[in-house]
C-alpha positions in Angstrom: -1.5 1.8 -10.9 0.4 2.1 -7.8 1.9 5.7 -9.7 -1.4 6.7 -10.1 -2.1 6.1 -6.2 0.8 7.9 -5.6 -0.2 11.0 -7.6 -3.8 10.9 -6.1 -2.8 10.7 -2.6 -0.3 13.2 -2.8 -2.6 15.8 -4.3 -5.3 15.0 -1.5 -2.5 15.1 1.0 -1.4 18.7 0.1 -5.0 20.1 -1.2 -7.0 19.0 1.2 -7.6 19.5 4.7 -8.5 16.6 6.0 -5.3 15.2 4.4 -3.1 17.7 5.5 -3.9 17.1 9.7 -3.6 13.5 8.5 0.1 13.5 6.8 1.2 16.2 8.8 1.8 13.5 11.6 4.5 11.6 8.9 7.1 14.3 9.3 7.0 14.2 13.2 10.0 12.3 14.2 8.4 11.0 17.7 5.8 9.5 15.7 6.1 5.7 15.0 4.7 4.6 11.7 4.5 1.0 9.1 3.0 0.4 5.6 1.2 -2.7 5.0 1.5 -3.7 1.1 -1.8 -6.4 0.5 -1.6 -7.9 -2.8 -5.0 -9.4 -2.8 -4.5 -12.9 -3.9 -1.2 -12.4 -5.7 2.5 -12.4 -4.2 5.2 -9.9 -4.2 8.6 -10.2 -3.3 9.8 -8.2 -0.7 11.7 -6.1 -2.9 8.9 -6.0 -4.8 6.5 -4.2 -2.1 9.5 -2.4 -1.0 9.6 -0.8 -4.7 5.8 -0.4 -4.4 6.3 1.4 -0.6 8.8 3.8 -2.2 6.4 5.5 -4.4 4.8 7.3 -1.2 8.3 8.5 -0.2 7.3 12.1 -0.7 5.1 11.8 2.4 8.2 11.9 4.0 7.9 9.5 6.6 10.3 11.1 9.6 9.6 9.1 12.5 10.9 5.2 13.1 9.2 2.5 11.4 8.0 0.3 13.8 6.2 -2.9 12.3 4.0 -3.9 15.8 2.3 -1.0 17.9 3.3 1.6 15.5 1.4 5.1 16.2 0.5 5.4 12.4 -0.4 2.4 10.0 -0.9 3.1 6.1 -1.8 0.3 4.1 -1.5 -0.1 0.0 -4.3 -2.1 -1.5 -3.4 -3.7 -5.0 -6.9 -5.5 -6.1 -7.1 -8.2 -8.8 -9.7 -10.1 -10.8 -10.7 -12.9 -8.7 -12.9 -16.0 -9.6 -16.0 -17.1 -8.0 -13.9 -19.2 -5.3 -11.7 -15.8 -4.3 -8.8 -17.1 -6.3 -6.9 -14.6 -8.7 -7.9 -15.2 -12.3 -5.0 -14.6 -13.6 -2.2 -15.7 -11.0 1.4 -14.1 -11.0 3.0 -17.2 -10.3 2.8 -21.4 -11.7 4.0 -23.4 -8.5 7.0 -21.3 -8.4 7.5 -19.7 -11.7 6.2 -16.2 -12.3 3.7 -16.2 -15.4 5.3 -12.9 -17.5 1.4 -12.4 -19.2 -0.4 -12.2 -15.7 2.2 -10.4 -13.5 2.2 -7.4 -16.5 -1.4 -7.1 -16.0 -2.3 -4.2 -14.1 -4.4 -4.4 -11.1 -8.3 -3.5 -11.1 -7.4 -0.9 -8.5 -5.0 0.3 -6.3 -5.7 2.1 -2.9 -3.6 3.6 -0.6 -5.1 5.1 3.0 -4.0 5.5 6.5 -5.5 3.0 9.0 -7.7 4.6 11.7 -8.8 1.9 14.2 -8.3 -1.9 14.4 -8.8 -5.1 16.4 -11.7 -4.9 19.2 -10.9 -2.7 21.8 
């Protein structure tokens, strides 16, 4: 769950040397940041994604949010069960309507991390 990923990230950030070094950057007001929510095959509203991001507010991101060319990028991945074609087995929406029994299914996994490199530079 998102809550478990948040608790795990908090523990790692507090107890490991690497975690402390990586997450010390979030308290630097000169360091811009962004957090991408990747929901692998399901669509979540902006409000739902914001609620997921808020689970990590204890990290105390002090710098400005910058969606392009940020100094630090974090990612939250919510993994769901997929079929052989790569589509969600239990889609949250049937056309435009929410399917409550599918929406309430827990994800297979939730992962949180910092992007340390991207692109082909």
